C-alpha positions as CSV (number, residue, x, y, z in Angstrom):
1,M,140.0,190.7,246.4
2,T,140.0,193.5,249.1
3,K,141.0,196.8,249.7
4,A,144.1,196.0,250.8
5,E,145.1,193.3,248.5
6,I,144.3,196.2,245.4
7,V,146.9,198.3,247.3
8,S,149.0,195.6,247.9
9,E,148.9,195.0,243.8
10,I,149.1,198.4,242.6
11,A,152.2,199.7,244.7
12,K,153.7,196.2,243.8
13,S,153.6,196.9,240.3
14,T,154.3,200.9,240.4
15,G,156.6,201.5,242.5
16,I,154.3,204.0,244.2
17,D,154.4,204.0,248.2
18,R,151.6,202.0,249.7
19,A,150.1,204.8,251.5
20,N,150.1,207.5,248.9
21,V,148.2,204.6,246.9
22,L,145.9,203.8,250.0
23,E,145.3,207.4,250.1
24,T,144.1,207.9,246.5
25,I,141.7,204.6,246.0
26,E,140.6,206.3,249.0
27,K,140.0,209.6,248.1
28,F,138.8,208.0,244.9
29,M,136.4,206.0,246.2
30,E,134.9,209.3,248.4
31,V,134.7,211.4,245.3
32,V,132.5,208.9,243.7
33,K,130.8,208.6,246.5
34,D,129.9,212.2,247.0
35,S,128.8,212.4,243.2
36,L,126.3,209.7,243.8
37,I,125.1,211.2,246.4
38,D,124.4,214.8,244.9
39,G,122.9,212.7,242.0
40,Q,125.4,212.9,239.3
41,N,126.6,209.8,237.8
42,V,130.1,208.5,237.3
43,Y,131.5,207.4,234.0
44,L,134.5,205.9,233.6
45,R,135.2,204.5,229.4
46,G,136.3,200.8,228.8
47,F,135.4,200.7,233.0
48,G,131.6,201.3,234.0
49,S,129.7,203.6,234.7
50,F,128.6,204.1,238.7
51,I,125.2,205.7,238.1
52,V,121.8,206.3,240.6
53,K,119.1,204.2,239.5
54,T,115.4,204.8,240.6
55,R,113.1,202.3,241.9
56,S,109.4,202.8,241.6
57,A,107.1,203.0,244.1
58,K,105.8,199.2,245.1
59,T,103.8,197.3,247.7
60,A,104.7,194.3,249.6
61,R,103.0,191.5,251.8
62,N,104.2,190.9,255.4
63,I,103.2,187.4,255.2
64,S,103.5,186.7,258.9
65,K,100.9,189.9,260.0
66,N,99.0,189.2,256.9
67,T,98.8,193.0,256.1
68,T,100.3,195.1,252.9
69,I,102.4,198.1,252.5
70,M,103.7,200.4,250.6
71,I,107.4,200.9,249.9
72,P,107.9,204.3,248.1
73,E,109.7,205.2,245.7
74,H,113.1,205.7,246.6
75,K,117.2,205.9,244.9
76,I,119.9,203.1,244.6
77,P,123.8,203.7,243.7
78,A,124.7,200.6,241.0
79,F,127.1,199.6,239.2
80,K,126.8,199.3,234.9
81,P,130.2,197.8,233.3
82,A,131.1,198.9,230.0
83,K,130.1,196.7,227.3
84,S,133.9,195.6,226.3
85,F,135.2,195.1,230.2
86,S,131.6,192.4,230.1
87,E,133.0,190.8,227.1
88,Q,136.0,189.7,228.1
89,V,134.9,188.7,231.6
90,R,132.5,186.1,229.5
91,N,135.4,184.8,227.3
């Protein structure tokens, strides 16, 4: 499902103008991104959590040059679904 399809579905089911729905969704995504950039996790009860994970440093190999390189510790965004949400998807 694309963002446009989500906007259409919400506008259809709520009767709110598509432009307002799109603006709200865009602002929601901006707030989530800004929070994660600032290192703050976002918790949505019953849905899941947008979190920042830290990947530890590791050694990798470049097979074509037969060399090893160090990949430093870095942070990545991640989504962890709520337990009730995961159970609904599984069933």
